[in-house]
Residue, then its C-alpha position, 0 to 999 in steps of 0.5 A: m843741597t836741600a829736600r825740595e817741595i813735591r809738586i802735587f797732582g794738577d801741576p802741569v810739570l807732572k804731565t810733561v815728558s821730561d827732557e834728556i840730560g845733555v851735559i852733566d854740569d853743576r846744575v845737574r849735580g845740584l839736581v842730583d843732590d836735591l833728589l837724594d836729599s828729597v828721597r831720604l825723607p821718611g816714607r819715600a821710595g823714589v822722587a822724580a825730577a818732575q816732582i820737584g819741578v825740574n823737567l829733566r830725565a832723572f830720579s832718585y830711589n830709596v829702597d831697603g836702605e839702597v839710595g841712588y839715582l839715575l840720569n836719563p833712565r830707561i827701563t830695559e827689561v821687565s819680567g814676570e806676570p804683572v800683578f796688582v800692588d798697592e801703590g801711592c805717590l808723593s804727588v797724590p798724597n795719602l791715596w793708595f790704589k791697586t796698580k798693575r806692575y811687573p814683579f821685576a824691572r831693570a833700568v839703565g841710566l847714567n851716573l854723574d861721571g857719565d858712565e852707564v849704570e844699571v839698577s834692577g830688583t823685584g818687589v818695591m824696587a821693581q815698582a819704584l823703577q817703573h813708577e819713577t820712569d813713568h813720571l819722566d814720561g808724564v805718566l802718573y800711576l793714576d793713569r795706569l789704573e783700571k777704569d773703575t778704580r780710576r773713576q774712584a781714585m779721581r773722586e777721592v782726589r777731588e774730595s781730598d783736602w790738598f786738591 
C-alpha cells in the first residue's frame, strides 16, 4: 500500500478512543499494510491507526529491526518502577519531553489470521507498546507529563511552526 501522512496535534482523531476491530477484512488488511509502510520510514518506532486518521484499534512497531503490528492490542503486563524517559511523538513533531514509562511491557492482540499474538520487551519496545496503546485510547504522551513539564510542552507546541 503506502506510507500515510501523520495527523498532527490538534486533530480530533488523536483524542478519540479507537473502535475495536470486529471483522478482519480487506479494509483491515490494507490498514495493516499502510501501518507497516508508515512505520518503516526512518526514525519511527511506532504508528497507531489514529495517527493516520483511522479510528480503529491497531498499531505497528519498528524497534531494533523488529517490525510488526497488533490488532485490538491491550497491555496485559507492565513491571518495574516507572522511570522518566525521553519521549517524542510523530504527531507532536520535533518536541521531546521526559515521560514516565514502565521499563517492561507486554501487549496482546490479534494478527490478520485472527490468532492471538503477544509482543513484549524492555527499553524502547516497552515504551512503544505503552505509547501506541495510549494513542488508541485517545491519550497523547503530552497528557502524561508532570504539571510543570506539561505547561512547558504546551508552550513549545503553541510556538512551533507546525501548530
